[in-house]
N, C-alpha and C positions, 0 to 999 in steps of 0.2 A: 504494500500500500504506500510506503514512503519512498519507493524508488522513483526518483524524478525522471528517469528515462522511460518508464512505462506509462506514465500519465502526467498531464501538466498541472494537476490540481494542487500538488504539494508546493510547487513554486509559486503558483498564483495565490495561494493562501499566505505564503511567506511574503509576497509582494504587498498584500493587503495589510498584514501586520506591520511591515516596514512603512507603509503609507501612514498608518495611524501613529507610529512612532515618530516619523518626520513631522507630522502635524503637531504633535505634543511638544517636541523639542525645538521646533522652528522659531518660536518667539525668543529663545535664549541664544540663538546663533547670530553671528555677525552678518551684516547685510550682503557682503560679497559671496558668502558661502551658501546662502539660502537657496539660490536657484540650482546650484549643483547638487544639493542635498535631495531635491525632488527627483533627480535623475535615477537615484538608486532604486526605488521601488519600480520605476518605469522600466529600467533595464532588466530587473528580475522578472517582471511580468512579460516582457517581450521574449526573454530567454525560454520561458516555459513552453510555448507552442513550437518554438524553433527546435529545441532539444527533442520534443516528442516527435516532430516530423523528421528530423535528421538522423536519429539513432533508432535502429530496429533491434529490439531486445530479443533474447532467446524465446521468451514467452510469446512475443508477437509473431515471431517466425513459426513457432509451433502452432499457434492459432491459425496462421495462414495455411499451413499444411492441412490442418483439420478442415478448414473451410474449403480448400481445394478438393479434398476427398469427398466431402458432402456434396459439393457441386457436381463432381464427377459421377457420383451415384445417382443424383437426380437426373443428370443428362445421359445416364447409362453409357458412360465413356470409359471403357476399360483401358484405353491408352493413357488417359489422364490419371487413372488409378495406378497404373504401372509406373508412372513418372514419380510418384511420391513413395514408392516402396524401395527399400534398400535391396541390393543384390543378395544380401545374406538373410532376407526375409524368411521366416518359417513360423508356424504356429502348431497347435496340438493336432491338427489334421492335415495341414499342407506342409509337405517336407521342404519345399523351397518356393521361391518367387514364381517360377514357371508353373508349378502345380497350382498355386493360388490363381494365377492369371488364366490358366486353362479352365478352372472352375468358374471364374468371373465371366469369361466369354461364353460359356455354355449356360450359365444361370441368368445373367443380367441381359435378357433379351427384351427390347422395347415392344410394346409399351408395358412397363412394369411399375416403375416408381413415379409417383406424381410429385410429391413434395416431401422434404425432410426438414424437420425442426430439431436441431441438435443443441444440446446443452452440455457444457463442460461442467461436470460435478467436482472434479479434482484434477489439478495439474501440478505435478511435482517435478522439479528439475534437479538433477544431481550430477554435476560435472558435464560429461558428454552424453548423458542419457536422460530421458524424460519418460514419465508415465502419466497418461491421461485416462481418466474414467469419464465416460460420456453416457448420456441418456438421449436416445434418438426416437422421435416420433415420426414414423414412416407412413405416409399416406400413399396408398396404391393409386395408380392411374385408373381412370374410369373404364378404359378399354382393357385393362389388365385381367388376366384369368384369375388372379388372386383376390380381386375385389369381391368375388362371390364368397370367399372364405372370411375376409375381414377388410374393411376399408382402411384400418389403421392397425399398426403393431408398434409396440414399445420394445426397443432393443437397447440393453445396457451393455456397453463394450469397454474393454480395457485395451488401450493402445500403448505400445512401447515404441519409443523413438530413439534415434541415435544421431548425434551430430556428425555430419560428413566432413570431408577434408576441406571443403569450400565454405564451411560454417553454415551449411544448409542442413535442415533436419529431415530425416527419412524414417518411415515406419519400418520397424524390424519385426513386429509381432502384433497381431490383433486377436483378442480372445473374446468370445461372447460370454457374458456373465449372466444375463437374464433375458427372457423373451416374455413380454406381457406380464412382467413382475414375477415370473416363475424362474427359479434358478435354471440355467441352461448352459450349454457349451457347444462348440462346433460339432461334436460327435452326435448330438441330439437333433441337429438340423438335418432333416431328410431332404437332400437335394433332388432325389429322384422324383419326388412328388411336386416339385416346383415347376 
């Protein structure tokens, strides 16, 4: 919350406090210093959005990867999904990235997904690895065969990411934790019926 690089509000609050402080001490300052003193809160306030815009933190990069994945699923774009997966990707049912992408191409056939509303429940970064727990509300497309089963499913997933050599984050593992608030995992998802 206090990381000035992740959001501008800490510096903007500091600028407001400095503005009040300058207003209080201004009557006691000599005339030639008064104008320069007002520049301090102004500079701090201008620095807040500039830093937020100029510096991309790891948290923001991870959120971008997650957003890219959600958009790729909505668009049913397996190539975009492949771009955010690390070459060493594996999970409890897919032995490698190629296996996952094979499953993606056979399962994710349009029209399937209408809209996904994703919520990050927990994001923890530890060095060059990160763990994200998400809850996704997936609405099926009206023309989808799955809409007869349900218009909406809730899927809770755990995503593990790793920082690459170019400071970009890539997904190394994805595990299903729950489907419709019932504990689940990849092995329980029956792809043959999809």
